[in-house]
C-alpha positions as CSV (number, residue, x, y, z in Angstrom):
1,X,19.6,26.0,-51.9
2,X,18.7,28.4,-49.1
3,X,19.1,27.8,-45.4
4,X,16.5,27.5,-42.3
5,X,16.2,27.4,-38.4
6,X,12.8,25.6,-37.3
7,X,11.4,27.3,-33.7
8,X,8.9,24.6,-31.4
9,X,7.2,26.3,-28.2
10,X,6.0,23.4,-26.5
11,X,4.6,22.8,-23.1
12,X,4.2,19.5,-21.8
13,X,4.6,18.0,-25.0
14,X,6.6,14.7,-24.5
15,X,4.0,12.0,-26.1
16,X,4.3,14.2,-29.0
17,X,7.6,16.4,-29.8
18,X,9.8,13.5,-30.6
19,X,7.8,12.8,-33.9
20,X,8.2,16.5,-34.9
21,X,11.7,16.4,-34.4
22,X,12.3,13.1,-36.4
23,X,10.2,14.2,-39.0
24,X,12.6,18.0,-39.2
25,X,15.7,15.8,-39.0
26,X,14.3,13.7,-41.9
27,X,13.3,16.2,-44.4
28,X,15.4,16.6,-47.7
29,X,16.5,19.7,-46.8
30,X,18.1,19.8,-43.2
31,X,17.9,22.7,-40.6
32,X,20.8,24.2,-40.2
33,X,19.0,24.1,-36.1
34,X,16.1,23.3,-34.4
35,X,15.1,25.4,-31.4
36,X,12.3,24.3,-28.9
37,X,11.2,26.9,-26.3
38,X,10.4,24.6,-23.4
39,X,7.5,26.6,-21.6
40,X,7.7,25.8,-18.0
41,X,6.6,22.2,-18.9
42,X,6.8,19.9,-15.9
43,X,7.2,16.0,-17.9
44,X,10.1,15.2,-20.1
45,X,9.9,17.3,-23.2
46,X,13.0,19.2,-22.4
47,X,14.9,16.3,-22.4
48,X,13.5,14.8,-25.4
49,X,14.7,18.1,-27.5
50,X,17.8,17.9,-26.0
51,X,17.9,13.9,-27.4
52,X,17.5,15.5,-31.2
53,X,20.4,17.7,-30.4
54,X,18.3,21.0,-30.5
55,X,18.8,23.8,-28.5
56,X,16.2,24.3,-25.7
57,X,15.5,27.6,-24.2
58,X,13.6,27.3,-21.0
59,X,11.0,29.2,-19.5
60,X,9.3,29.2,-15.7
61,X,7.0,27.2,-14.9
62,X,3.1,28.8,-15.2
63,X,-0.6,27.1,-13.6
64,X,-2.3,28.5,-17.5
65,X,-2.1,28.0,-20.4
66,X,-0.9,30.6,-22.9
67,X,-2.6,29.4,-25.6
68,X,-4.2,32.3,-27.7
69,X,-3.1,34.7,-25.1
70,X,-0.3,37.5,-26.0
71,X,1.8,35.8,-23.6
72,X,2.0,33.0,-26.0
73,X,3.9,35.4,-28.4
74,X,6.6,36.6,-25.9
75,X,7.7,32.8,-25.7
76,X,7.9,32.2,-29.2
77,X,9.5,35.4,-29.6
78,X,12.4,33.9,-26.9
79,X,12.9,31.0,-29.6
80,X,13.2,33.8,-32.3
81,X,15.9,35.5,-30.7
82,X,18.0,32.5,-31.0
83,X,18.0,32.3,-35.1
84,X,21.3,32.7,-36.5
85,X,21.9,36.3,-38.4
86,X,23.0,34.0,-41.3
87,X,19.7,32.0,-41.8
88,X,17.7,32.4,-44.8
89,X,14.2,31.4,-43.2
90,X,12.5,30.2,-40.2
91,X,10.0,28.3,-40.2
92,X,8.0,27.6,-37.2
93,X,6.6,24.2,-36.2
94,X,3.8,23.3,-33.7
95,X,4.5,20.2,-31.4
96,X,1.8,18.1,-33.1
97,X,2.9,18.6,-36.7
98,X,5.1,16.3,-37.9
99,X,5.9,17.2,-41.8
100,X,6.3,14.9,-44.4
101,X,10.3,14.6,-46.0
102,X,10.0,17.3,-48.7
103,X,7.6,19.8,-47.4
104,X,10.5,22.2,-46.6
105,X,12.3,22.0,-49.3
106,X,8.8,22.6,-51.4
107,X,8.1,25.3,-49.8
108,X,11.3,27.5,-49.7
109,X,11.4,26.1,-53.5
110,X,8.4,28.1,-54.2
111,X,8.9,30.9,-52.6
112,X,11.9,31.1,-54.2
113,X,10.2,31.8,-57.3
114,X,8.8,35.1,-56.3
115,X,10.5,37.6,-54.5
116,X,7.8,39.2,-53.0
117,X,6.4,36.2,-51.0
118,X,7.8,36.5,-47.9
119,X,5.6,33.9,-45.6
120,X,3.6,30.7,-46.3
121,X,3.0,27.2,-45.2
122,X,1.1,24.6,-46.8
123,X,-1.9,23.0,-46.6
124,X,-3.2,20.8,-43.4
125,X,-5.2,17.8,-44.3
126,X,-9.2,17.9,-43.8
127,X,-9.1,21.9,-42.6
128,X,-9.7,24.6,-44.3
129,X,-7.8,27.3,-45.4
130,X,-7.6,31.4,-46.3
131,X,-5.1,30.9,-49.3
132,X,-3.1,34.4,-48.3
133,X,-3.0,33.2,-44.4
134,X,-0.7,31.2,-44.2
135,X,-1.1,28.5,-41.1
136,X,0.7,28.7,-37.9
137,X,2.6,25.7,-38.2
138,X,4.7,24.3,-41.3
139,X,5.0,28.3,-41.6
140,X,8.1,29.6,-43.5
141,X,9.1,33.3,-42.9
142,X,12.4,35.2,-45.0
143,X,14.0,36.3,-42.0
144,X,15.3,39.3,-43.8
145,X,12.2,40.8,-44.5
146,X,10.8,40.1,-41.2
147,X,13.9,41.7,-39.6
148,X,13.5,44.7,-42.0
149,X,9.5,44.7,-40.7
150,X,9.9,44.7,-36.9
151,X,12.9,43.2,-36.0
152,X,11.7,39.6,-36.2
153,X,9.5,39.5,-33.1
154,X,6.0,39.2,-32.6
155,X,3.8,41.7,-30.8
156,X,2.5,40.9,-27.7
157,X,-1.3,41.4,-28.6
158,X,-4.5,38.9,-29.1
159,X,-3.8,37.4,-33.5
160,X,-0.1,38.5,-33.1
161,X,0.5,35.4,-35.9
162,X,-2.4,36.8,-38.6
163,X,-0.9,40.1,-37.4
164,X,2.4,39.3,-39.1
165,X,1.1,37.8,-42.2
166,X,-1.5,41.2,-43.3
167,X,1.5,43.7,-42.0
168,X,3.4,41.7,-45.1
169,X,0.8,42.5,-47.0
170,X,0.0,45.7,-45.9
171,X,3.6,46.4,-46.9
172,X,3.1,45.1,-50.4
173,X,4.8,41.8,-49.8
174,X,3.1,38.4,-50.0
175,X,1.4,35.5,-47.9
176,X,0.7,32.6,-49.3
177,X,-0.4,28.9,-48.9
178,X,0.3,26.6,-51.4
179,X,-2.6,24.2,-51.8
180,X,-0.3,21.1,-53.1
181,X,2.0,21.4,-50.3
182,X,0.2,19.3,-47.3
183,X,0.5,17.6,-43.8
184,X,-1.5,16.8,-41.1
185,X,-1.8,17.3,-37.4
186,X,-1.8,14.7,-34.7
187,X,-4.2,16.6,-33.1
188,X,-7.6,18.2,-34.5
189,X,-7.0,22.6,-35.2
190,X,-9.6,23.8,-32.8
191,X,-10.8,27.2,-31.9
192,X,-9.7,29.6,-28.9
193,X,-12.9,30.9,-28.1
194,X,-13.0,34.0,-26.9
195,X,-9.5,34.4,-27.3
196,X,-10.4,34.1,-31.3
197,X,-12.8,36.4,-30.7
198,X,-10.1,38.8,-29.0
199,X,-8.1,38.6,-31.8
200,X,-10.8,39.5,-34.4
201,X,-11.5,42.6,-32.6
202,X,-8.0,43.8,-31.9
203,X,-6.7,43.1,-35.7
204,X,-9.2,45.5,-36.9
205,X,-12.4,42.9,-38.0
206,X,-15.6,44.3,-39.4
207,X,-18.7,42.6,-37.5
208,X,-20.1,41.2,-41.3
209,X,-16.4,40.1,-41.5
210,X,-16.4,38.4,-37.5
211,X,-19.8,36.6,-38.4
212,X,-19.0,35.0,-41.6
213,X,-15.5,33.8,-39.6
214,X,-18.4,32.6,-37.1
215,X,-20.8,31.2,-39.3
216,X,-18.1,29.0,-41.5
217,X,-17.0,27.4,-38.1
218,X,-20.2,27.0,-36.8
219,X,-20.9,23.4,-37.8
220,X,-17.5,22.1,-37.2
221,X,-17.3,23.7,-33.4
222,X,-20.5,25.6,-32.7
223,X,-19.6,26.3,-29.3
224,X,-16.5,28.0,-29.8
225,X,-17.8,29.9,-32.9
226,X,-20.1,31.1,-30.2
227,X,-17.8,32.3,-27.4
228,X,-15.4,33.8,-30.5
229,X,-18.3,36.0,-31.1
230,X,-19.0,36.3,-27.6
231,X,-15.0,37.5,-26.8
232,X,-15.5,39.9,-30.1
233,X,-18.8,41.6,-28.9
234,X,-16.4,41.7,-25.3
235,X,-13.5,43.0,-26.1
236,X,-13.3,45.3,-23.1
237,X,-11.1,48.0,-23.0
238,X,-8.6,46.3,-25.9
239,X,-7.0,48.9,-28.2
240,X,-7.1,47.9,-31.9
241,X,-4.2,47.1,-34.1
242,X,-1.9,49.8,-36.1
243,X,-3.3,48.3,-39.3
244,X,-7.0,48.0,-37.8
245,X,-8.0,50.7,-40.4
246,X,-6.4,49.2,-43.1
247,X,-7.7,45.6,-42.6
248,X,-11.3,46.9,-42.1
249,X,-10.4,48.7,-45.7
250,X,-9.4,45.6,-47.4
251,X,-12.3,43.6,-45.9
252,X,-14.5,45.8,-47.9
253,X,-12.9,45.4,-51.0
254,X,-12.7,42.0,-50.9
255,X,-16.9,42.3,-50.2
256,X,-17.1,44.6,-53.0
257,X,-15.3,42.0,-55.2
258,X,-17.3,39.0,-54.5
259,X,-20.4,41.0,-54.8
260,X,-19.2,41.9,-58.5
261,X,-18.1,38.8,-59.4
262,X,-21.5,37.1,-58.1
263,X,-23.3,39.6,-60.8
264,X,-21.3,38.9,-63.4
265,X,-21.6,35.3,-63.2
266,X,-25.5,36.1,-63.2
267,X,-25.4,38.3,-66.0
């Protein structure tokens, strides 16, 4: 069986992180190493992680949350740098997402069936999913593929997590969500408002595609959906990413394919 190590970034998560680390320790296939990046917590987050035998990377305190911002990529990268060279997989696990006992073994087992699948996750119960865009938590990546891609690090930009999935797809590899593999979060996943809009702009999303995303999320999170659209429009001097042109072309192709399928059903 392949080996894996986990990376969890946590900021003031003392009340949650013990549940997540216990779920990792209880996996049918155990992690070779659990890495927790303590992002300047003022509670007992690092002490809880140490009790579970984790490698703890301590970062300095900062007053503002980095959630949804490029700075969070540097936090996660601090953990990725501690992943062993011989680990076959790295699995990103949020501090509020305990994984069912067989989650990791099932996920890696499915990924091992197809050499082209290099990034994958299960689904979160009760939340929508794009089957080519794995969730950010319970997210497994084959380390060899990631190291070949860019040295196994996230770029310091809005939308860094989506960038990785799309960059793999651009390279002819696959990113997948396996709907039959499921987990639950202890906190409902929420949009990041303006930051999500900036991410869509940087990644190269078209205006039409962005409006579609906003429309899908509007019934559940109206205020954050509006903020996301505002963030897309008011992007300031942000530069498009290296995959932006390819992303726009991919979205056009997806739209044409959907239109053709609808016409075929009518005929």
